[in-house]
C-alpha positions, 0 to 999 in steps of 0.5 A, spaced: 189 327 440 190 332 445 186 338 447 188 344 443 191 349 448 189 356 448 194 361 446 195 367 450 193 374 447 196 381 447 191 387 448 194 394 445 191 400 446 194 407 444 191 414 445 193 421 447 192 424 454 187 429 456 190 436 455 195 438 460 196 431 463 202 428 465 204 420 464 205 420 472 198 423 473 195 418 468 198 412 472 196 415 478 189 415 475 189 407 474 190 405 481 183 402 481 183 399 474 190 396 476 186 393 482 180 391 477 185 388 472 188 383 478 181 380 479 180 378 472 180 371 469 186 370 465 189 377 466 197 376 466 200 383 466 200 390 464 205 395 461 204 402 460 209 406 456 209 413 453 212 414 446 216 419 443 210 423 440 207 423 447 201 418 446 200 412 451 201 405 449 197 400 454 199 393 453 196 387 457 197 380 456 191 375 457 191 367 457 186 368 451 183 373 446 176 370 450 179 373 457 181 379 454 175 381 450 171 379 456 174 384 460 174 389 455 167 389 454 165 389 461 170 395 464 167 401 461 161 399 465 164 396 471 169 401 472 165 407 469 166 412 475 174 411 475 178 417 474 182 414 468 176 416 463 177 423 464 185 422 463 184 420 456 182 423 450 177 418 448 177 420 440 184 418 440 183 411 442 185 405 438 184 398 441 186 391 439 187 384 441 190 379 438 192 371 439 200 371 440 203 367 435 210 367 438 213 369 444 221 369 446 224 370 453 230 370 456 232 364 459 234 364 467 
């Protein structure tokens, strides 16, 4: 019997920006976080969007829930000096990670 493949995971974090901050300023504050993410095992991609109510949706794709959870558990300590933390209204943060059940893409 073939070994069961780990399925990719989707991490979604939503939050409000710190008062007076723009999405462009938030993205600029993420430069060191983006670099850190690129070095993490299992990291695939990241998307940042701003919803119509002004909240930020930060979506990451990982090789597995284990990879994403491991990175999430380490980021606050390893990147504690990042300017991104001051850019986020910490009381508004909602974080989740889930195994992807279905993926559909455009054929090239």
